[in-house]
Backbone as XML, in Angstrom:
<?xml version="1.0"?>
<chain id="A" units="angstrom">
  <residue number="1" name="MET">
    <atom name="N" x="-0.318" y="160.802" z="130.597"/>
    <atom name="CA" x="0.545" y="161.798" z="130.094"/>
    <atom name="C" x="1.425" y="162.278" z="131.456"/>
  </residue>
  <residue number="2" name="GLU">
    <atom name="N" x="2.694" y="162.606" z="131.511"/>
    <atom name="CA" x="3.257" y="163.167" z="132.623"/>
    <atom name="C" x="3.264" y="164.672" z="132.559"/>
  </residue>
  <residue number="3" name="GLU">
    <atom name="N" x="2.926" y="165.588" z="133.628"/>
    <atom name="CA" x="2.850" y="166.724" z="134.003"/>
    <atom name="C" x="4.295" y="167.277" z="134.157"/>
  </residue>
  <residue number="4" name="LYS">
    <atom name="N" x="4.436" y="168.328" z="133.405"/>
    <atom name="CA" x="5.955" y="168.757" z="134.083"/>
    <atom name="C" x="5.829" y="170.141" z="134.470"/>
  </residue>
  <residue number="5" name="HIS">
    <atom name="N" x="6.407" y="170.443" z="135.948"/>
    <atom name="CA" x="6.241" y="171.673" z="136.618"/>
    <atom name="C" x="7.594" y="172.785" z="136.815"/>
  </residue>
  <residue number="6" name="ARG">
    <atom name="N" x="7.495" y="173.827" z="136.953"/>
    <atom name="CA" x="8.833" y="174.506" z="136.997"/>
    <atom name="C" x="8.890" y="175.101" z="138.393"/>
  </residue>
  <residue number="7" name="PHE">
    <atom name="N" x="10.296" y="174.895" z="138.759"/>
    <atom name="CA" x="10.447" y="175.775" z="140.538"/>
    <atom name="C" x="11.475" y="176.238" z="140.204"/>
  </residue>
  <residue number="8" name="SER">
    <atom name="N" x="11.827" y="177.090" z="141.304"/>
    <atom name="CA" x="13.109" y="177.945" z="141.327"/>
    <atom name="C" x="13.675" y="177.063" z="142.551"/>
  </residue>
  <residue number="9" name="ALA">
    <atom name="N" x="15.113" y="177.350" z="142.013"/>
    <atom name="CA" x="16.324" y="176.727" z="142.726"/>
    <atom name="C" x="17.126" y="177.798" z="142.844"/>
  </residue>
  <residue number="10" name="VAL">
    <atom name="N" x="17.388" y="178.168" z="144.595"/>
    <atom name="CA" x="18.330" y="179.055" z="144.801"/>
    <atom name="C" x="19.465" y="178.402" z="145.475"/>
  </residue>
  <residue number="11" name="ILE">
    <atom name="N" x="20.868" y="178.458" z="145.126"/>
    <atom name="CA" x="22.083" y="177.995" z="145.149"/>
    <atom name="C" x="23.120" y="178.772" z="146.101"/>
  </residue>
  <residue number="12" name="GLN">
    <atom name="N" x="23.152" y="178.359" z="147.342"/>
    <atom name="CA" x="24.306" y="179.101" z="148.574"/>
    <atom name="C" x="25.488" y="178.244" z="148.665"/>
  </residue>
  <residue number="13" name="LYS">
    <atom name="N" x="26.597" y="178.578" z="148.239"/>
    <atom name="CA" x="27.868" y="177.847" z="149.169"/>
    <atom name="C" x="27.712" y="178.005" z="150.453"/>
  </residue>
  <residue number="14" name="GLU">
    <atom name="N" x="27.962" y="176.815" z="150.948"/>
    <atom name="CA" x="28.314" y="176.836" z="152.629"/>
    <atom name="C" x="29.323" y="175.901" z="152.982"/>
  </residue>
  <residue number="15" name="GLY">
    <atom name="N" x="30.445" y="176.414" z="153.320"/>
    <atom name="CA" x="31.600" y="175.788" z="153.630"/>
    <atom name="C" x="31.961" y="175.155" z="152.245"/>
  </residue>
  <residue number="16" name="LYS">
    <atom name="N" x="32.470" y="173.792" z="152.160"/>
    <atom name="CA" x="32.582" y="173.155" z="151.014"/>
    <atom name="C" x="31.802" y="172.454" z="150.365"/>
  </residue>
  <residue number="17" name="TRP">
    <atom name="N" x="30.311" y="172.497" z="150.647"/>
    <atom name="CA" x="29.082" y="172.163" z="150.201"/>
    <atom name="C" x="28.129" y="173.330" z="149.465"/>
  </residue>
  <residue number="18" name="TYR">
    <atom name="N" x="27.941" y="172.958" z="148.384"/>
    <atom name="CA" x="26.566" y="173.920" z="147.624"/>
    <atom name="C" x="24.960" y="173.683" z="148.239"/>
  </residue>
  <residue number="19" name="VAL">
    <atom name="N" x="24.477" y="174.614" z="148.566"/>
    <atom name="CA" x="23.112" y="174.065" z="149.135"/>
    <atom name="C" x="22.051" y="174.814" z="148.372"/>
  </residue>
  <residue number="20" name="SER">
    <atom name="N" x="21.070" y="173.985" z="147.626"/>
    <atom name="CA" x="19.867" y="174.120" z="146.919"/>
    <atom name="C" x="18.888" y="174.087" z="147.482"/>
  </residue>
  <residue number="21" name="TRP">
    <atom name="N" x="17.860" y="175.417" z="147.094"/>
    <atom name="CA" x="16.598" y="175.466" z="147.846"/>
    <atom name="C" x="15.319" y="175.949" z="146.936"/>
  </residue>
  <residue number="22" name="CYS">
    <atom name="N" x="14.427" y="175.433" z="147.111"/>
    <atom name="CA" x="13.181" y="175.488" z="146.140"/>
    <atom name="C" x="12.346" y="176.145" z="147.157"/>
  </residue>
  <residue number="23" name="PRO">
    <atom name="N" x="12.191" y="177.686" z="146.919"/>
    <atom name="CA" x="11.276" y="178.324" z="147.865"/>
    <atom name="C" x="9.773" y="178.174" z="147.702"/>
  </residue>
  <residue number="24" name="GLU">
    <atom name="N" x="9.612" y="177.836" z="146.605"/>
    <atom name="CA" x="7.851" y="177.139" z="146.454"/>
    <atom name="C" x="7.742" y="176.023" z="147.377"/>
  </residue>
  <residue number="25" name="LEU">
    <atom name="N" x="8.507" y="175.177" z="147.420"/>
    <atom name="CA" x="8.203" y="173.816" z="148.155"/>
    <atom name="C" x="8.865" y="173.850" z="149.769"/>
  </residue>
  <residue number="26" name="ASP">
    <atom name="N" x="9.574" y="174.873" z="149.777"/>
    <atom name="CA" x="10.447" y="175.117" z="151.139"/>
    <atom name="C" x="11.446" y="173.751" z="151.381"/>
  </residue>
  <residue number="27" name="ILE">
    <atom name="N" x="11.914" y="172.901" z="150.427"/>
    <atom name="CA" x="12.588" y="171.749" z="150.279"/>
    <atom name="C" x="14.418" y="172.311" z="149.706"/>
  </residue>
  <residue number="28" name="ALA">
    <atom name="N" x="15.011" y="171.839" z="150.547"/>
    <atom name="CA" x="16.344" y="171.701" z="150.371"/>
    <atom name="C" x="17.032" y="170.643" z="150.230"/>
  </residue>
  <residue number="29" name="SER">
    <atom name="N" x="18.440" y="171.145" z="149.265"/>
    <atom name="CA" x="19.406" y="169.531" z="149.177"/>
    <atom name="C" x="20.762" y="170.023" z="149.323"/>
  </residue>
  <residue number="30" name="GLN">
    <atom name="N" x="21.733" y="169.270" z="148.980"/>
    <atom name="CA" x="22.897" y="169.843" z="148.733"/>
    <atom name="C" x="24.076" y="169.053" z="147.832"/>
  </residue>
  <residue number="31" name="GLY">
    <atom name="N" x="25.262" y="169.454" z="147.484"/>
    <atom name="CA" x="26.062" y="168.868" z="146.439"/>
    <atom name="C" x="27.334" y="169.262" z="146.724"/>
  </residue>
  <residue number="32" name="GLU">
    <atom name="N" x="28.413" y="168.765" z="146.307"/>
    <atom name="CA" x="30.031" y="168.927" z="146.263"/>
    <atom name="C" x="30.012" y="170.173" z="145.101"/>
  </residue>
  <residue number="33" name="THR">
    <atom name="N" x="28.984" y="170.160" z="143.985"/>
    <atom name="CA" x="29.460" y="171.076" z="143.088"/>
    <atom name="C" x="27.904" y="171.658" z="143.092"/>
  </residue>
  <residue number="34" name="ILE">
    <atom name="N" x="27.881" y="172.595" z="142.082"/>
    <atom name="CA" x="26.450" y="173.316" z="141.831"/>
    <atom name="C" x="25.426" y="172.317" z="140.898"/>
  </residue>
  <residue number="35" name="GLU">
    <atom name="N" x="26.283" y="171.738" z="140.115"/>
    <atom name="CA" x="25.199" y="170.630" z="139.513"/>
    <atom name="C" x="24.935" y="169.465" z="140.405"/>
  </residue>
  <residue number="36" name="GLU">
    <atom name="N" x="25.488" y="168.975" z="141.146"/>
    <atom name="CA" x="24.942" y="168.195" z="141.937"/>
    <atom name="C" x="23.919" y="168.626" z="142.841"/>
  </residue>
  <residue number="37" name="ALA">
    <atom name="N" x="24.249" y="169.714" z="143.428"/>
    <atom name="CA" x="23.179" y="170.542" z="144.148"/>
    <atom name="C" x="21.792" y="170.367" z="143.539"/>
  </residue>
  <residue number="38" name="ILE">
    <atom name="N" x="21.740" y="170.885" z="142.252"/>
    <atom name="CA" x="20.592" y="171.053" z="141.215"/>
    <atom name="C" x="20.092" y="169.696" z="141.431"/>
  </residue>
  <residue number="39" name="GLU">
    <atom name="N" x="20.974" y="168.926" z="140.941"/>
    <atom name="CA" x="20.226" y="167.541" z="140.776"/>
    <atom name="C" x="19.688" y="166.708" z="141.793"/>
  </residue>
  <residue number="40" name="SER">
    <atom name="N" x="20.383" y="166.867" z="143.013"/>
    <atom name="CA" x="19.870" y="166.384" z="144.466"/>
    <atom name="C" x="18.753" y="166.977" z="144.573"/>
  </residue>
  <residue number="41" name="LEU">
    <atom name="N" x="18.520" y="168.210" z="144.472"/>
    <atom name="CA" x="16.959" y="169.359" z="144.460"/>
    <atom name="C" x="16.107" y="168.430" z="143.615"/>
  </residue>
  <residue number="42" name="LYS">
    <atom name="N" x="16.454" y="168.482" z="142.568"/>
    <atom name="CA" x="15.461" y="167.821" z="141.670"/>
    <atom name="C" x="14.767" y="166.269" z="142.386"/>
  </residue>
  <residue number="43" name="GLU">
    <atom name="N" x="15.923" y="165.508" z="142.355"/>
    <atom name="CA" x="15.223" y="164.483" z="143.374"/>
    <atom name="C" x="14.276" y="164.284" z="144.421"/>
  </residue>
  <residue number="44" name="ALA">
    <atom name="N" x="14.812" y="165.579" z="144.954"/>
    <atom name="CA" x="14.042" y="165.539" z="146.491"/>
    <atom name="C" x="12.931" y="166.329" z="146.232"/>
  </residue>
  <residue number="45" name="ILE">
    <atom name="N" x="12.693" y="166.934" z="145.036"/>
    <atom name="CA" x="11.480" y="167.468" z="144.853"/>
    <atom name="C" x="10.202" y="166.447" z="144.143"/>
  </residue>
  <residue number="46" name="GLU">
    <atom name="N" x="11.177" y="165.333" z="143.329"/>
    <atom name="CA" x="10.496" y="164.282" z="142.601"/>
    <atom name="C" x="9.825" y="163.689" z="143.637"/>
  </residue>
  <residue number="47" name="LEU">
    <atom name="N" x="10.579" y="163.501" z="144.778"/>
    <atom name="CA" x="10.210" y="162.297" z="145.772"/>
    <atom name="C" x="9.150" y="162.911" z="146.675"/>
  </residue>
  <residue number="48" name="TYR">
    <atom name="N" x="9.015" y="164.276" z="146.700"/>
    <atom name="CA" x="8.070" y="164.885" z="147.324"/>
    <atom name="C" x="6.708" y="164.890" z="146.814"/>
  </residue>
  <residue number="49" name="LEU">
    <atom name="N" x="6.756" y="165.136" z="145.082"/>
    <atom name="CA" x="5.678" y="165.073" z="144.487"/>
    <atom name="C" x="5.029" y="163.847" z="144.443"/>
  </residue>
  <residue number="50" name="GLU">
    <atom name="N" x="5.572" y="162.690" z="144.771"/>
    <atom name="CA" x="5.408" y="161.237" z="144.585"/>
    <atom name="C" x="4.097" y="161.164" z="145.918"/>
  </residue>
  <residue number="51" name="ASP">
    <atom name="N" x="3.730" y="161.653" z="146.627"/>
    <atom name="CA" x="3.008" y="161.837" z="147.952"/>
    <atom name="C" x="1.438" y="162.210" z="147.307"/>
  </residue>
  <residue number="52" name="GLU">
    <atom name="N" x="0.632" y="161.522" z="147.464"/>
    <atom name="CA" x="-0.534" y="161.783" z="146.719"/>
    <atom name="C" x="-1.274" y="162.595" z="146.974"/>
  </residue>
  <residue number="53" name="ASP">
    <atom name="N" x="-0.999" y="163.304" z="148.483"/>
    <atom name="CA" x="-1.718" y="164.303" z="149.171"/>
    <atom name="C" x="-1.010" y="165.618" z="148.972"/>
  </residue>
  <residue number="54" name="THR">
    <atom name="N" x="0.083" y="165.484" z="148.405"/>
    <atom name="CA" x="0.694" y="166.684" z="148.106"/>
    <atom name="C" x="-0.039" y="167.710" z="147.196"/>
  </residue>
  <residue number="55" name="GLN">
    <atom name="N" x="0.203" y="168.717" z="147.502"/>
    <atom name="CA" x="-0.895" y="169.955" z="146.911"/>
    <atom name="C" x="0.351" y="170.949" z="146.011"/>
  </residue>
  <residue number="56" name="ILE">
    <atom name="N" x="0.470" y="170.819" z="144.583"/>
    <atom name="CA" x="1.264" y="171.725" z="144.082"/>
    <atom name="C" x="0.760" y="173.061" z="144.119"/>
  </residue>
  <residue number="57" name="PRO">
    <atom name="N" x="1.412" y="174.053" z="144.606"/>
    <atom name="CA" x="1.170" y="175.202" z="144.623"/>
    <atom name="C" x="1.323" y="175.987" z="143.168"/>
  </residue>
  <residue number="58" name="ALA">
    <atom name="N" x="-0.085" y="176.881" z="143.155"/>
    <atom name="CA" x="-0.055" y="177.626" z="141.913"/>
    <atom name="C" x="0.768" y="178.605" z="142.294"/>
  </residue>
  <residue number="59" name="THR">
    <atom name="N" x="2.028" y="179.064" z="141.260"/>
    <atom name="CA" x="2.559" y="180.007" z="141.245"/>
    <atom name="C" x="3.096" y="180.711" z="140.286"/>
  </residue>
  <residue number="60" name="GLY">
    <atom name="N" x="3.293" y="181.734" z="140.375"/>
    <atom name="CA" x="3.624" y="182.915" z="139.230"/>
    <atom name="C" x="4.935" y="182.789" z="139.142"/>
  </residue>
  <residue number="61" name="GLN">
    <atom name="N" x="5.660" y="183.451" z="138.554"/>
    <atom name="CA" x="6.775" y="183.381" z="138.130"/>
    <atom name="C" x="7.792" y="184.273" z="139.430"/>
  </residue>
  <residue number="62" name="VAL">
    <atom name="N" x="8.749" y="183.211" z="139.572"/>
    <atom name="CA" x="9.573" y="183.730" z="140.587"/>
    <atom name="C" x="10.713" y="184.539" z="140.404"/>
  </residue>
  <residue number="63" name="PHE">
    <atom name="N" x="11.211" y="185.904" z="140.904"/>
    <atom name="CA" x="12.251" y="186.638" z="140.287"/>
    <atom name="C" x="13.291" y="186.786" z="141.630"/>
  </residue>
  <residue number="64" name="THR">
    <atom name="N" x="14.420" y="186.559" z="141.280"/>
    <atom name="CA" x="15.600" y="186.822" z="142.427"/>
    <atom name="C" x="16.624" y="187.555" z="141.700"/>
  </residue>
  <residue number="65" name="THR">
    <atom name="N" x="17.012" y="188.433" z="142.958"/>
    <atom name="CA" x="17.845" y="189.436" z="142.445"/>
    <atom name="C" x="19.059" y="189.631" z="143.731"/>
  </residue>
  <residue number="66" name="THR">
    <atom name="N" x="19.704" y="190.586" z="143.627"/>
    <atom name="CA" x="20.265" y="191.028" z="145.116"/>
    <atom name="C" x="20.174" y="192.655" z="145.119"/>
  </residue>
  <residue number="67" name="ALA">
    <atom name="N" x="20.665" y="192.658" z="146.487"/>
    <atom name="CA" x="20.500" y="193.897" z="147.184"/>
    <atom name="C" x="21.588" y="194.441" z="147.692"/>
  </residue>
  <residue number="68" name="GLU">
    <atom name="N" x="22.371" y="195.460" z="147.502"/>
    <atom name="CA" x="23.708" y="195.805" z="147.726"/>
    <atom name="C" x="22.947" y="197.011" z="148.897"/>
  </residue>
  <residue number="69" name="VAL">
    <atom name="N" x="23.761" y="196.602" z="150.136"/>
    <atom name="CA" x="23.588" y="197.721" z="151.628"/>
    <atom name="C" x="24.815" y="198.148" z="152.079"/>
  </residue>
  <residue number="70" name="SER">
    <atom name="N" x="24.766" y="199.134" z="152.535"/>
    <atom name="CA" x="26.057" y="199.825" z="153.561"/>
    <atom name="C" x="25.817" y="199.101" z="154.685"/>
  </residue>
  <residue number="71" name="SER">
    <atom name="N" x="27.008" y="198.572" z="155.553"/>
    <atom name="CA" x="27.514" y="197.902" z="156.433"/>
    <atom name="C" x="27.635" y="198.665" z="157.735"/>
  </residue>
  <residue number="72" name="HIS">
    <atom name="N" x="27.800" y="199.972" z="157.517"/>
    <atom name="CA" x="28.126" y="201.153" z="158.154"/>
    <atom name="C" x="29.336" y="200.489" z="158.986"/>
  </residue>
  <residue number="73" name="ALA">
    <atom name="N" x="30.511" y="200.177" z="158.366"/>
    <atom name="CA" x="31.591" y="199.836" z="159.063"/>
    <atom name="C" x="31.660" y="198.825" z="159.999"/>
  </residue>
  <residue number="74" name="LYS">
    <atom name="N" x="30.848" y="197.953" z="159.909"/>
    <atom name="CA" x="30.905" y="196.599" z="160.723"/>
    <atom name="C" x="31.951" y="195.853" z="160.063"/>
  </residue>
  <residue number="75" name="ASP">
    <atom name="N" x="32.409" y="194.807" z="160.807"/>
    <atom name="CA" x="33.172" y="193.698" z="160.330"/>
    <atom name="C" x="32.287" y="192.828" z="159.481"/>
  </residue>
  <residue number="76" name="SER">
    <atom name="N" x="33.255" y="192.485" z="158.330"/>
    <atom name="CA" x="32.216" y="191.375" z="157.499"/>
    <atom name="C" x="32.877" y="190.201" z="157.692"/>
  </residue>
  <residue number="77" name="ARG">
    <atom name="N" x="32.008" y="189.556" z="158.737"/>
    <atom name="CA" x="32.408" y="188.088" z="159.193"/>
    <atom name="C" x="31.057" y="187.640" z="159.151"/>
  </residue>
  <residue number="78" name="PRO">
    <atom name="N" x="31.139" y="186.302" z="159.091"/>
    <atom name="CA" x="29.921" y="185.477" z="159.215"/>
    <atom name="C" x="29.499" y="185.123" z="160.354"/>
  </residue>
  <residue number="79" name="ILE">
    <atom name="N" x="28.043" y="185.170" z="160.417"/>
    <atom name="CA" x="27.009" y="185.182" z="161.705"/>
    <atom name="C" x="27.245" y="183.565" z="162.262"/>
  </residue>
  <residue number="80" name="SER">
    <atom name="N" x="27.535" y="183.547" z="163.560"/>
    <atom name="CA" x="27.902" y="182.205" z="164.183"/>
    <atom name="C" x="26.637" y="181.595" z="164.955"/>
  </residue>
  <residue number="81" name="SER">
    <atom name="N" x="26.354" y="180.370" z="164.527"/>
    <atom name="CA" x="24.910" y="180.087" z="165.574"/>
    <atom name="C" x="25.409" y="179.693" z="167.049"/>
  </residue>
</chain>
């Protein structure tokens, strides 16, 4: 019988791409739409789990939220690497 696992997916827009990230497994993928990014992440997770040596972490429920902070009048511009 096939076992089902539930993992978190964090989606962030980066340029023209949507980047999806699974924090429990530290796996990321991308797509041109949110739906594509999620599907691509699912495929990446499935491939990761195919490895017989993979340990699936015992995780509880992951909560995602936002935090609003003051920038103290700094310019709002992206950080470049």
